[in-house]
Kinemage of the C-alpha trace (Angstrom):
@kinemage 1
@onewidth
@group {chain A} dominant
@subgroup {mainchain}
@vectorlist {calphas} color= white
{ca met a 1} P 0.000 0.000 0.000
{ca gly a 2} L 1.192 3.453 -0.856
{ca ser a 3} L 0.762 6.575 1.138
{ca lys a 4} L -1.560 9.423 0.230
{ca asn a 5} L 1.088 11.374 -1.678
{ca asp a 6} L 2.839 8.396 -3.316
{ca gly a 7} L 6.323 9.666 -2.555
{ca gln a 8} L 5.759 13.203 -3.764
{ca ser a 9} L 7.049 15.864 -1.449
{ca met a 10} L 4.439 18.233 -0.110
{ca gln a 11} L 6.983 21.044 0.285
{ca phe a 12} L 8.190 23.541 -2.272
{ca glu a 13} L 11.272 22.491 -4.167
{ca phe a 14} L 14.247 24.792 -4.242
{ca ala a 15} L 14.531 26.551 -7.591
{ca pro a 16} L 17.496 28.886 -7.990
{ca arg a 17} L 17.173 31.995 -10.124
{ca gln a 18} L 17.957 31.678 -13.773
{ca ala a 19} L 21.114 33.220 -15.203
{ca gly a 20} L 20.776 36.981 -15.563
{ca gln a 21} L 18.037 37.237 -12.953
{ca asp a 22} L 20.157 38.633 -10.171
{ca arg a 23} L 17.846 41.638 -9.777
{ca lys a 24} L 14.088 41.557 -9.495
{ca his a 25} L 13.264 45.058 -10.692
{ca phe a 26} L 14.928 47.595 -12.944
{ca pro a 27} L 14.000 51.270 -12.719
{ca leu a 28} L 12.467 52.366 -16.021
{ca gly a 29} L 15.108 52.830 -18.699
{ca thr a 30} L 17.983 51.195 -16.813
{ca ser a 31} L 17.764 47.611 -18.041
{ca thr a 32} L 20.868 46.527 -19.942
{ca ala a 33} L 19.074 43.738 -21.796
{ca val a 34} L 19.430 43.674 -25.568
{ca pro a 35} L 16.106 44.460 -27.299
{ca ala a 36} L 14.528 41.453 -29.003
{ca pro a 37} L 14.742 41.077 -32.782
{ca gly a 38} L 11.995 43.127 -34.392
{ca tyr a 39} L 11.513 45.344 -31.331
{ca phe a 40} L 12.266 48.607 -33.130
{ca ala a 41} L 10.264 47.571 -36.182
{ca gly a 42} L 7.298 46.939 -33.904
{ca ile a 43} L 7.593 50.442 -32.465
{ca ala a 44} L 7.650 51.964 -35.946
{ca gly a 45} L 4.865 49.712 -37.241
{ca leu a 46} L 7.105 48.194 -39.929
{ca glu a 47} L 7.627 44.620 -41.094
{ca asn a 48} L 11.273 44.340 -40.109
{ca glu a 49} L 14.246 46.387 -38.969
{ca gln a 50} L 15.887 46.219 -42.376
{ca met a 51} L 13.414 48.885 -43.514
{ca ile a 52} L 14.761 51.197 -40.790
{ca lys a 53} L 18.343 50.510 -41.826
{ca asp a 54} L 17.466 51.221 -45.458
{ca ala a 55} L 15.956 54.563 -44.438
{ca ile a 56} L 19.231 55.710 -42.885
{ca ala a 57} L 21.514 54.210 -45.528
{ca gly a 58} L 23.989 56.728 -46.883
{ca leu a 59} L 23.975 58.932 -43.796
{ca ser a 60} L 27.331 59.215 -42.053
{ca asp a 61} L 26.956 61.912 -39.396
{ca ser a 62} L 25.602 60.581 -36.101
{ca arg a 63} L 23.301 63.578 -35.656
{ca glu a 64} L 21.791 63.094 -39.125
{ca ile a 65} L 21.233 59.420 -38.372
{ca glu a 66} L 19.643 60.245 -35.024
{ca asp a 67} L 17.326 62.860 -36.578
{ca ala a 68} L 16.235 60.405 -39.284
{ca leu a 69} L 15.584 57.715 -36.682
{ca val a 70} L 13.538 60.107 -34.529
{ca lys a 71} L 11.197 60.623 -37.493
{ca ile a 72} L 10.800 56.872 -37.916
{ca leu a 73} L 10.700 55.740 -34.276
{ca tyr a 74} L 8.902 58.816 -32.836
{ca ser a 75} L 11.303 59.074 -29.880
{ca arg a 76} L 14.833 60.368 -29.389
{ca arg a 77} L 15.440 57.745 -26.690
{ca gln a 78} L 14.395 54.929 -29.049
{ca ala a 79} L 16.591 56.416 -31.778
{ca gln a 80} L 19.581 56.451 -29.447
{ca asp a 81} L 18.859 52.874 -28.366
{ca phe a 82} L 18.668 51.778 -32.015
{ca met a 83} L 22.009 53.443 -32.689
{ca arg a 84} L 23.574 51.779 -29.664
{ca trp a 85} L 22.168 48.246 -30.051
{ca arg a 86} L 21.667 47.759 -33.783
{ca leu a 87} L 24.252 50.066 -35.359
{ca lys a 88} L 26.826 49.477 -32.583
{ca met a 89} L 27.482 53.217 -32.289
{ca arg a 90} L 28.572 53.350 -28.662
{ca asn a 91} L 30.553 56.592 -28.663
{ca tyr a 92} L 28.428 59.038 -30.600
{ca ala a 93} L 27.856 62.581 -29.370
{ca lys a 94} L 24.546 62.583 -27.500
{ca arg a 95} L 22.491 65.716 -27.456
{ca pro a 96} L 21.971 67.454 -24.114
């Protein structure tokens, strides 16, 4: 005869946090996570991010690129994030 729980523990099992989950909450705008593929295209209402890259093709000045991205993404912060994460422009001159 088996017991009521058939060998299953009635207590919670220990489950450590997953990698990268060392903090529970990030204040808004401080997360260092890389945006998911298609994130910026979703903001702009486009099919894919290649359309955004095509729109800024040929521009070389970081301020021109940022201004063009602001028109597409509707936010200077999103434009700067796109430049940092997708174009790998880490040391461009940010506007005050």
